N, C-alpha and C positions, 0 to 999 in steps of 0.2 A: 669357655663362657664364664663371665663374672657373675657371681652369686653373692648378693647381699643380704645380711641380717643384721638386726640391731637390737640393742637393749641396755639395761643397766649393768648386768653381769657382776652384780655387787658381791654376792656369795656364791661362787662357782660350784655347781652340784652336777650330778649324772645327768639330769634332764638337759643342762646347757651343753655338756659334752656330746650327748646324742644329737642335739640339734646341729651342732657344728659339724659332726661326722657326717650327718645327712647332707649338709651344705657342700662339704668337700667332695662327696660323691658325684655332685653336679658340676664342679668346676673350681675356679680361682675364688676363694672366699675372702670377702671384705666384710668386716664388722664395723658397723656404726656404734660407737659407745657414747652413751649419755655422759655429759659432763657432770661434776659434782653438783653443780647449781641446778641442772635440770632434774637430776635424780631427787634432790630435796624438794623441788617444786612438784614432781610427780608422786614421790612416795611419803613425803611428809618430813617433819624435823627428825634428826637422829640418823637419817639416811643420807649418803651411802655410809656403810660401815668401813669401806675401803675406799681410799681416794682414787681419783681418776688415773693417775699415773700408775699406781699399783695394779689397778684393775686392767690397765692397758698392757702392762708387762706380763701379767699372767695370761692374758688372751694371746699375746704374741707368743708366749712359750708353748702354746697348744699346737700340736702338729696339724691340726685341721684348719688353722687360720693362716691366711697369707698376709692380710693387712688389717690394721685397725686404725680407725679415724675417730677422733673425739669431736662430738658436735654439741653446741650449747642450747639449741632450741628444744622445745618440748616434743617436736617430731622431727624425723630425719629426712624430710621432703627435700629441703635444699641440698643436702649431701647426696641424696639419690639423684636429684637433678644434675648436680655437678659430675658425679661419677658415671651415670647412665649404665647401671648393671643390666644384664640381661634378664635376671631373675630376682625377685625379693622373697625370702623365705621368712615366714612368721610362725609362731607357735599356734596350737590347736584351739585357743580361745578366740581366735579371729576369724571373720569371714573375709573372703577374698576381696569383696567390694568395700570393706572397711579398712583394709590395709593401706597405710600411707605409701605412696608411690605406685598405686595400682594403675595410674594414668601414664606412668613412665616406664613400666616393666611388668613382664609376666609375674604372677604371684603363685607361689606353692605355699599350701599350709601344711606344716609338719605336726603330726598327732603328738600330744603331750606324752611324756613317760610318766605312767601311773605312779602316783605317790611321791614324785620328785618335784619340788618347787622350792623357791627362795623362802616363801612364807613357812612352808613345812620344816624346812632346814632351821630356820631361826626359831621356830617353836621348839624344836628339839633341843637346841642349844640353851634357850631360856629354862626349859623344864629340868635341865641337868645342874642348874646353878643353885 
C-alpha cells in the first residue's frame, strides 16, 4: 500500500519522525516535500532554514521514508493526483474533510506528539542565543 504524507520538514524533530514511523507501519511511504519557494509563501520570509535539496537528503536518509518528491505548488494535490496513493496521512491539526487529496485517497489523521513542533523547536533555539 502506498502511503503519502507531505510538508515542509524544514527542521526535523521527533514529531516528524513519529509521523513517518506511523506512515511506514501502514506501507510504502512517499513524502511530498514543499519546494523552497512554496515554503516561503506558506511560512513567510526567512523560511525555509534548510534548502529543499538538504531537506530531501535528510528525509531520504530516514529509514521510514521510501521516496521523496519535491513539489512547487502550495498544496500537493497535483502530486497526489499523479501518484495515486492509497492513503494520505496528515497531522492532528487537520480534519479529514479539509485534507488536500481527500477526493483521491483515504485519509488518516495522525495525532500530534505533545510538545513537539517546528515552531517550538525554533523557539528553543532562539531562546538559547
